[in-house]
C-alpha positions in Angstrom: -30.6 16.8 -41.7 -27.1 18.1 -42.3 -27.3 19.9 -39.2 -28.5 17.1 -37.1 -25.3 14.9 -38.6 -23.1 18.2 -37.6 -24.8 18.7 -34.3 -23.8 14.6 -33.2 -20.3 15.2 -34.4 -19.5 18.1 -32.6 -21.2 16.3 -29.5 -18.9 13.2 -29.7 -15.4 15.4 -30.1 -15.9 17.7 -27.8 -16.7 14.2 -24.9 -14.1 12.6 -26.0 -11.9 15.6 -25.9 -12.2 16.2 -22.0 -12.7 12.0 -21.2 -9.1 12.8 -18.4 -9.0 13.9 -15.1 -7.3 17.7 -14.6 -5.1 16.8 -12.1 -1.4 16.2 -11.9 -0.7 12.3 -11.5 0.4 11.4 -7.7 3.3 9.5 -7.5 3.3 8.0 -3.9 6.6 7.5 -2.2 8.3 3.8 -2.1 7.7 1.7 1.3 10.8 0.8 2.5 11.0 -1.7 5.1 13.7 -2.6 7.4 14.6 -5.8 9.1 16.1 -5.3 12.4 18.6 -8.8 13.5 19.1 -8.9 18.0 20.8 -11.4 19.2 19.1 -11.0 21.8 15.5 -10.8 21.1 15.4 -13.7 20.3 16.7 -15.6 22.8 15.3 -13.9 25.3 12.3 -15.7 25.7 13.7 -19.0 25.6 15.3 -18.2 28.6 12.3 -16.9 30.1 11.0 -20.0 29.9 14.2 -21.6 31.7 14.2 -20.0 33.8 10.7 -20.0 34.6 10.9 -24.2 34.9 14.2 -24.0 36.5 11.8 -22.4 39.0 9.4 -24.9 39.0 11.8 -27.8 39.1 13.4 -26.4 42.6 10.3 -26.4 44.1 
């Protein structure tokens, strides 16, 4: 009976000793988001729409 209790105790101790992962933790690089502000890019679409409307109005 003592050998059974000792075997159970050693098994429980051995299974909890290797609970973690042996590889080193990997740190991910931070993501940097850069906003680009362009004044001509925001005005380009309305100017194109205005040019198309003016072309249809001229006909």
